[in-house]
MIPAKOL-264982 format. One record per residue (C-alpha): residue number from 1; x, y, z. Coordinates in steps of 0.1 Angstrom, whole numbers, plus 5000, padded with zeros to 4 digits. Layout:
R, NUM, X, Y, Z .
...
//
This chain:
R, 1, 5000, 5000, 5001 .
R, 2, 5028, 5025, 5009 .
R, 3, 5049, 5016, 4979 .
R, 4, 5030, 5040, 4956 .
R, 5, 5045, 5070, 4975 .
R, 6, 5079, 5082, 4968 .
R, 7, 5088, 5090, 5004 .
R, 8, 5079, 5057, 5020 .
R, 9, 5114, 5053, 5033 .
R, 10, 5110, 5086, 5052 .
R, 11, 5082, 5072, 5073 .
R, 12, 5094, 5061, 5109 .
R, 13, 5094, 5022, 5114 .
R, 14, 5070, 5028, 5145 .
R, 15, 5045, 5047, 5123 .
R, 16, 5047, 5026, 5092 .
R, 17, 5018, 5002, 5100 .
R, 18, 4996, 5031, 5111 .
R, 19, 5002, 5052, 5081 .
R, 20, 4993, 5021, 5060 .
R, 21, 4964, 5015, 5076 .
R, 22, 4952, 5052, 5073 .
R, 23, 4960, 5049, 5035 .
R, 24, 4940, 5016, 5031 .
R, 25, 4910, 5030, 5048 .
R, 26, 4911, 5061, 5026 .
R, 27, 4918, 5087, 5052 .
R, 28, 4953, 5095, 5040 .
R, 29, 4959, 5101, 5004 .
R, 30, 4989, 5121, 5001 .
R, 31, 4999, 5146, 4975 .
R, 32, 5026, 5153, 4949 .
R, 33, 5034, 5116, 4950 .
R, 34, 5043, 5113, 4988 .
R, 35, 5029, 5113, 5022 .
R, 36, 5054, 5138, 5035 .
R, 37, 5062, 5124, 5068 .
R, 38, 5086, 5149, 5078 .
R, 39, 5064, 5179, 5074 .
R, 40, 5038, 5192, 5098 .
R, 41, 5002, 5186, 5090 .
R, 42, 4981, 5218, 5085 .
R, 43, 4949, 5224, 5103 .
R, 44, 4929, 5219, 5072 .
R, 45, 4948, 5185, 5066 .
R, 46, 4939, 5175, 5101 .
R, 47, 4903, 5186, 5099 .
R, 48, 4897, 5167, 5067 .
R, 49, 4911, 5136, 5081 .
R, 50, 4892, 5138, 5112 .
R, 51, 4861, 5145, 5093 .
R, 52, 4866, 5114, 5072 .
R, 53, 4872, 5091, 5102 .
R, 54, 4840, 5104, 5119 .
R, 55, 4821, 5099, 5086 .
R, 56, 4812, 5136, 5083 .
R, 57, 4807, 5151, 5048 .
R, 58, 4829, 5180, 5040 .
R, 59, 4831, 5203, 5010 .
R, 60, 4828, 5240, 4999 .
R, 61, 4801, 5261, 5014 .
R, 62, 4785, 5282, 4987 .
//
């Protein structure tokens, strides 16, 4: 599952199984070909992930 990301080797060994589970469940998609484990998560990224885990719908409000 993680082999599709270019930065898989940068994921710490203790987090690899959890990151793979998030990807498999569809809660983590990554961007620009990677999951960028060494960069901080933004509030928006965290909110989208939490909304997905809770089964909430999100999108633009018009």
